N, C-alpha and C positions, 0 to 999 in steps of 0.2 A: 492182681492189678487189672483194672478194667482197661478197655481200649482207649477211653478218653484220658485216663491217667497216664497211659503210655505216651499218648500224643503230647500231653502237657510236659512230660519229662523230656521228651526229645526236643521239644521247642525250647525248653530251658537250657538244655545242653548246647543247642545251636546258637542261642543268644550268648552264652558264656564263651563259646569258641570264637564267635564273631567279635566279641568284646576283647578277647585276648589277642586276636589278629590285629585289630585296630591299635591296641596298646603297643604291640610289636612294631607296627608301622610308624607310629608316632615316636617311639623310642629310637628307631633307626634314623628317621628324619632328623631328630634332635642331635644324634651322634654325628651325622654327616656334617651338619651345619656348625658344630663345635670343633670338628677336626681342622687342623691347620691346612688351609687350602693349597699352600705351596708344596705340601707333601702328599703326592697322589697315593702313596701306599697307605697313609693314615686315613685318607678319605674313603678308600675302598676296604679298609680294615685288613690289610695284608702285611706280611713281613717282607722286608727288602730282599730282593734276589729270587723271588718266587718265579717259576716258569710261566711262560706266556699263556699256557692253557689254564692255569689257576686264575689268572687275571680275567680271562673271558668268562669262566664259570662264576667267579665272584660277582662280576659286573651284572651278568644275566640274572642271578639270584636276587641281588639287591635292587636292581632296576624294576623287576617284576613286583617286588614287595612294596616299593614306595612310588610306583608310577602314579602321576597325578590323576589318571583316569580311574584308579583303583582305591583312592582315598580322598576324603573331604578335607584333609589337613591343608590349610592355606599355604604352608611353607613347603609343600611337596614339590612344586615346580622348581624352586630355587635349589633344593636338595638334589633333585633329579639332574639338573644342569651341572652341578658340581661333580656328581657321580660320573656323568658322561665325559666331562672334561678330564677327570682323573684317569679314566680308562683310556681315553685318546692319548694322553701324555705317556702313559706306561706302554702303549703299543707303538709309540714313536721311538725308534732306536736312539736318536740323538738326545731327545728330551729325557729318556729314561737313564741314559749314561750320565747326563748332567746331575740328575737326582741321586743316582748311586754314588757318584763322586762326592757330592755334598755330604751324604750320610757317612761315607768312609772318612772324610775330613773331620767330621764331628767326632767320630770314634777316636781318631788319632789325637785330637785336641783334648778329649776327655782323659785318655790314657796319660798324656803328657802332664795334665793338671794333677792327676792322682798318682803320678810316678808308677804307672803300671806298664806292662808289656803284653804282647799278644799271647805269651805263654803263662801269664799270671792266672792263678786260679779264679780270681774275681772275673776275668774276661772270659774264661772258658765256661763258667757256670754263673752267668750274670744274675744278680739279685734284682728284685723288683725296683729297688731304689736306684740301682745302677742303670737299669733300662730306662727309667724315667729321666735320669740325668742325661743319658744319651739322646733321648727324644728332645729334651729342652735344648741341648747343644746343637742338635740338627736344625731346630727352628732358628737359632741364632745364625748358623752358617747359611741357611737358605735365605733369610732376610738380608744378610750382608751381600750375598750373591745377587739378589734381586735389586738391591740398591745400586750395585755396580753396573748391572745390566741397564737399568733406567738412566743412569748417569752417562753411560756410553751412548745410549740411544739418543739422549738429549744433545750430546756433543755432535753426534752424527747428523742429527736433524738441523742443528745450527750451521754446521759446515755446508750441508746441502742447501740450506737457505741462503748462505752467503754466495755459493756458486750459482744458485738460481738467480739471485739479484744481479750478479755480474753478467750473466747471460742476458737477462732482461734489459739491463742498461746498454749492452752492446747492440741488442736488437733495436732498441729505441734510437740509438745513435744512427744506425744504418737506415732506419725508417725516416728520420728527419733529413738525412742526406738525400735519400731518394725523393722525398717531397720537395726539397729545395731544388734539386736538379730538374724535377718535373715542372715546377713553377717557372724556373729560369727558361726552360725550353718552350713552355707555353707563351711566355712573354717575348720570345725572340722576334716573331713577325711584327709585333707591336713596336719593339725597339727599332727594327729596321725601317718600318713605315715612318716612325717619328723622325729618324735621321734623314730619310729622303725628303720629307716635308720641310725640314729645316734647311737642307741644301737648296731646294727649289725656291723657298721664300727668300733666301739671301740673294739669289740671282735676280729675282723680280724687283726687289726694292732696295738693294744695297748700293746701286750706282756703279757697280763694277762691270756690268754688262752694257753694251752700246745702246740699248733701248730701255726705256722705263726708268731712267735715273732722274736726278734733280734737275738737270739741264734740258729736260724734255727731249732727250735723244740727240741734241746738237753736240758736235765735237768742238772742243776748245781749240781756237787758233793759236798756233805757236807764235810767240813774239820774236821779232827779229832783233837781234842784238846789234846796237849801233856802235860805231867806233871802229 
């Protein structure tokens, strides 16, 4: 084999490897986007109950594979975001406990439907069909839990809205009261001045004071009663 033929062969192998890598990236992106996003284990392709170290290793491996900077697949950013969110959820103790409880509830519901116990052979050595049934039941439980969470959140927001409106109304009442008191105080001098003008005008033209009345300031003489 000549040097040129060896170069051509190596180039062909590199092209095949690159094509296989791109295929693996596209396949993983497609798998992530099809996984049920409320199940972080499914998104990361992990079994429930794995140690935290496995979660970190799996996330690093898959994030490097599908990173948007390393593939031209237009769906890579969305898949990467879902992967990151799943990893964050599983690293959060409270969120992971909620997910584990939902998965355990799904298992109990499945056993009840099929009249099985934890000691049943079917549960000890689960078939592919039973695992798939468990997965579907888990989806149902997670959806139901999410509906309840959203309903509670909506009720909470409505209650908070009512409380906020009540506070806003009280603030508005106090504001109007302050404005009324301020306007009343500002008109005080004007009211006092008007009253003084009124009193002064009554004395000047009302005939009750000895000067300036209808009789030109002359006092009326008292009539002497005869008889």
